[in-house]
MARSE-932151 format. One line per 2 residues: for each residue x, y, z of N, C-alpha, C. Coordinates in Angstrom, 2 decimals. Layout:
N
X:Y:Z:X:Y:Z:X:Y:Z ~ ...
***
This chain:
120
105.87:80.67:101.89:106.05:81.51:101.81:107.18:82.20:102.61 ~ 108.23:82.78:102.36:109.46:83.15:103.29:108.95:84.07:104.17
109.83:84.22:105.27:109.54:85.26:106.51:109.99:86.40:105.82 ~ 110.78:86.75:104.82:111.16:88.23:104.57:110.05:88.65:103.57
109.11:87.89:103.28:107.93:88.50:102.28:107.03:88.69:103.18 ~ 106.61:87.79:104.18:105.82:88.33:105.35:106.33:89.51:105.97
107.67:90.11:106.26:107.84:91.03:106.98:107.66:92.18:106.20 ~ 107.86:92.29:104.76:107.65:93.15:103.44:106.25:93.48:103.70
105.41:92.34:103.61:103.90:92.26:103.24:103.37:93.15:104.36 ~ 104.12:93.12:105.81:103.07:93.76:106.59:103.90:94.88:107.31
105.05:95.13:106.76:105.87:96.34:107.39:105.40:97.66:106.94 ~ 104.64:97.64:105.97:104.55:99.09:104.80:103.72:99.84:106.04
102.78:99.58:106.51:101.97:100.33:107.29:102.57:100.68:108.57 ~ 103.13:99.83:109.47:103.90:100.43:110.64:104.92:101.10:110.46
105.48:101.16:109.08:106.80:101.90:108.94:106.02:103.73:108.72 ~ 104.99:103.87:107.94:104.67:105.04:107.85:103.79:105.42:109.13
103.62:104.59:109.64:102.64:105.21:111.26:104.17:105.81:111.86 ~ 105.29:105.03:111.99:106.59:105.72:112.81:106.90:107.04:112.00
106.81:107.01:110.75:107.15:108.17:109.96:106.30:109.12:110.23 ~ 104.87:109.04:110.03:103.97:110.11:110.56:104.19:110.51:112.07
104.31:109.61:113.03:104.81:110.02:114.45:106.19:110.79:114.54 ~ 107.22:110.52:113.85:108.27:111.58:113.86:107.77:112.61:113.35
106.91:113.02:112.09:106.36:114.21:111.86:105.59:114.98:112.93 ~ 104.87:114.18:113.85:104.19:115.11:114.81:104.91:115.33:115.88
105.84:114.61:116.23:106.87:114.66:117.53:107.66:115.70:117.00 ~ 108.52:115.67:116.00:109.32:116.52:115.36:108.99:117.47:114.24
107.86:118.39:114.44:107.56:119.03:113.18:108.62:119.95:112.74 ~ 108.63:120.32:111.39:109.42:121.28:110.98:109.28:122.56:111.52
110.32:123.23:112.09:110.22:124.58:112.86:110.09:125.65:111.80 ~ 110.73:125.79:110.83:110.98:127.02:109.69:110.38:126.22:108.62
110.06:127.23:107.57:109.76:127.07:106.22:110.92:126.48:105.46 ~ 110.94:125.55:104.97:112.15:124.96:104.52:111.75:124.24:102.95
112.70:124.18:102.45:112.56:122.93:100.90:112.73:121.59:101.36 ~ 113.48:120.96:102.24:114.02:119.96:102.57:112.57:118.93:103.50
111.92:119.52:104.44:111.26:118.59:105.47:110.05:119.05:105.70 ~ 109.06:118.44:105.44:107.67:118.72:106.13:106.87:118.86:104.81
105.46:119.19:104.93:104.63:119.37:103.79:104.92:120.80:103.24 ~ 105.36:120.67:101.89:105.81:121.69:101.32:104.91:121.65:99.77
104.09:122.82:100.14:103.50:123.38:98.48:103.52:125.04:98.49 ~ 102.91:125.52:97.51:103.38:126.91:97.50:102.53:127.63:98.85
101.20:126.93:98.89:100.26:127.54:99.82:100.58:127.38:101.21 ~ 101.23:126.14:101.47:101.86:125.93:102.86:102.92:126.80:102.90
103.57:127.40:102.02:104.98:127.93:102.59:104.68:129.44:102.37 ~ 103.34:130.01:102.21:103.06:131.30:102.16:103.33:132.16:103.25
103.31:131.59:104.43:103.73:132.18:105.84:103.94:131.47:106.78 ~ 104.49:131.24:107.95:104.70:130.61:108.83:103.65:129.99:109.75
102.60:130.72:109.73:101.56:130.04:110.44:100.62:129.05:109.46 ~ 100.64:129.26:108.18:100.24:128.26:107.11:101.15:126.97:107.22
102.30:127.23:107.15:103.53:126.31:107.43:103.20:125.01:108.39 ~ 102.76:126.08:109.77:102.79:125.16:110.95:101.35:124.69:110.96
100.15:124.87:110.49:98.77:124.23:110.52:99.04:123.40:109.30 ~ 99.55:123.49:108.27:99.28:122.63:107.14:100.43:121.08:107.51
101.60:121.43:108.35:102.09:120.60:108.81:101.47:119.59:109.83 ~ 100.87:120.02:110.70:99.98:119.40:111.86:98.97:118.69:111.34
98.32:119.29:110.49:97.29:118.80:110.00:97.74:117.59:109.11 ~ 98.76:117.55:108.42:99.00:116.78:107.36:100.09:115.46:108.01
100.50:115.64:108.94:100.87:114.65:110.21:99.95:113.97:110.55 ~ 98.63:114.62:111.13:97.43:113.86:111.44:96.83:112.94:110.37
96.86:113.12:109.44:96.06:112.62:108.17:97.29:111.46:107.73 ~ 98.03:111.84:107.98:99.15:110.63:107.32:99.30:109.39:108.43
98.98:109.83:109.81:98.90:109.03:110.74:97.47:107.80:110.44 ~ 96.52:108.48:109.94:95.43:107.87:109.92:95.45:106.93:108.49
96.07:107.47:107.48:96.80:106.67:106.38:97.42:105.66:106.67 ~ 98.17:105.68:107.67:99.33:104.55:108.22:98.27:103.32:108.98
97.52:103.90:109.75:96.48:102.86:110.31:95.46:102.45:109.20 ~ 94.95:102.77:108.58:94.24:102.09:107.46:95.08:101.28:106.82
95.80:101.88:106.12:97.23:100.96:105.84:97.60:99.59:106.17 ~ 97.36:99.63:107.68:98.26:98.70:108.29:97.04:97.64:108.64
95.64:98.17:108.73:94.46:97.18:109.08:94.52:96.36:107.69 ~ 94.49:97.53:106.47:94.34:96.59:105.11:95.64:95.51:104.95
96.66:95.92:105.40:97.50:94.70:105.17:97.01:93.63:105.79 ~ 96.64:93.61:107.13:96.44:92.39:107.84:95.35:91.45:107.20
94.39:92.46:106.85:93.17:91.46:105.71:93.54:91.00:104.67 ~ 94.57:91.96:103.81:94.76:91.34:102.79:95.37:90.14:102.73
96.17:90.05:103.84:97.44:89.04:104.23:96.64:87.63:103.87 ~ 95.37:87.71:104.48:94.48:86.53:104.79:93.74:86.04:103.85
93.63:87.19:102.86:92.70:87.21:101.70:93.31:86.76:100.53 ~ 94.62:87.02:100.06:95.36:87.19:99.02:96.53:86.42:99.15
97.30:86.11:97.90:98.53:85.53:98.02:99.52:86.94:98.32 ~ 100.59:86.64:98.63:101.46:87.77:99.32:101.70:89.02:98.25
102.23:88.28:97.13:102.19:89.20:96.21:101.12:90.27:95.78 ~ 100.17:89.84:95.61:98.76:90.07:95.57:98.59:91.19:96.61
98.56:90.89:97.97:98.32:91.54:98.95:99.05:92.88:99.11 ~ 100.29:92.70:99.02:101.31:93.82:98.77:101.16:94.58:97.87
100.89:94.18:96.71:100.51:95.37:95.55:99.06:95.82:95.91 ~ 98.16:95.28:96.26:96.78:95.94:96.46:96.89:97.06:97.88
97.97:96.50:98.94:97.92:97.54:99.95:98.83:98.90:99.51 ~ 99.61:98.77:98.88:100.42:99.64:98.33:99.66:100.79:97.49
98.36:99.95:96.65:97.89:100.91:95.90:96.74:101.68:96.85 ~ 96.44:101.04:97.82:95.63:101.91:98.96:96.41:103.02:99.53
97.56:102.88:99.85:98.38:103.27:100.75:98.66:104.86:99.63 ~ 99.07:104.43:98.18:99.33:105.23:97.60:98.10:106.39:97.27
97.06:105.71:97.07:95.65:106.83:96.87:95.79:107.34:98.00 ~ 95.61:107.00:99.26:95.40:107.80:100.69:96.29:109.00:100.46
97.67:108.31:100.37:98.48:109.64:100.53:98.14:110.81:99.50 ~ 98.09:110.45:98.08:97.85:111.38:97.30:96.43:112.28:97.68
95.40:111.74:98.32:94.02:112.27:98.82:94.69:113.15:99.81 ~ 95.55:113.01:100.72:95.72:113.95:101.73:96.45:115.32:100.91
97.05:115.32:100.07:97.33:116.36:99.13:95.90:117.49:99.15 ~ 95.11:116.81:98.66:93.73:117.51:98.12:93.08:117.80:99.84
93.13:117.18:100.53:92.49:117.35:101.51:93.10:118.71:102.51 ~ 94.58:118.56:102.54:95.41:119.54:103.43:95.17:120.73:102.27
95.53:120.96:101.05:95.45:121.98:100.31:93.88:122.52:100.57 ~ 92.80:122.19:100.49:91.44:122.46:100.66:91.49:123.29:102.12
92.09:122.44:103.20:92.19:122.97:104.54:92.71:124.33:104.60 ~ 93.99:124.57:103.89:94.56:125.88:103.86:93.76:126.96:103.12
93.04:126.43:102.11:92.23:127.81:100.87:90.76:127.74:102.30 ~ 90.63:126.96:102.81:89.42:127.59:103.76:89.90:128.15:104.95
91.16:128.09:105.32:91.35:128.84:106.68:92.62:129.76:106.56 ~ 93.25:129.95:105.25:94.02:131.04:105.11:93.59:131.90:103.63
94.18:133.25:103.59:94.20:133.66:102.58:95.31:133.48:101.34 ~ 94.96:134.17:100.07:95.91:133.94:99.23:97.60:134.34:99.74
97.66:135.11:100.67:98.91:135.50:101.29:99.50:134.42:102.52 ~ 98.50:133.61:103.03:99.01:132.95:103.96:98.47:133.26:105.23
97.57:134.28:105.36:97.33:134.65:106.53:95.85:134.37:106.82 ~ 95.63:134.09:108.15:94.33:133.54:108.79:93.44:134.85:108.43
92.25:134.89:107.93:91.34:136.08:107.54:91.09:136.76:108.98 ~ 90.57:137.53:109.12:90.19:138.47:110.32:88.45:137.83:110.81
88.59:137.26:111.92:87.15:136.94:112.07:85.86:138.08:112.48 ~ 85.69:139.09:111.73:84.95:140.12:111.81:83.46:139.81:111.36
***
């Protein structure tokens, strides 16, 4: 197996981890269409925007860690191409699931206009 294949096979999770750390360290300050967790619900208010971006960055970090651990285990269990495919599927499913988790978080913590409900 070539060293390039080994690098590709084991790099996806760590690269996602770097990306998630960048989102944690440099979160988007203002609502925008270019950078950050962008859905209708997250863009309803600045408060919802900030909360969703913090929460999604944390989830993305966990996805990266799970993907990295999976990659290492799969590397020893399967042929490189198969291991890479399985790791990509795992990562993709986890990333898609974060959308549902963050949207549920927003629905539970913010009203339809993006405001936190009064704790009365």
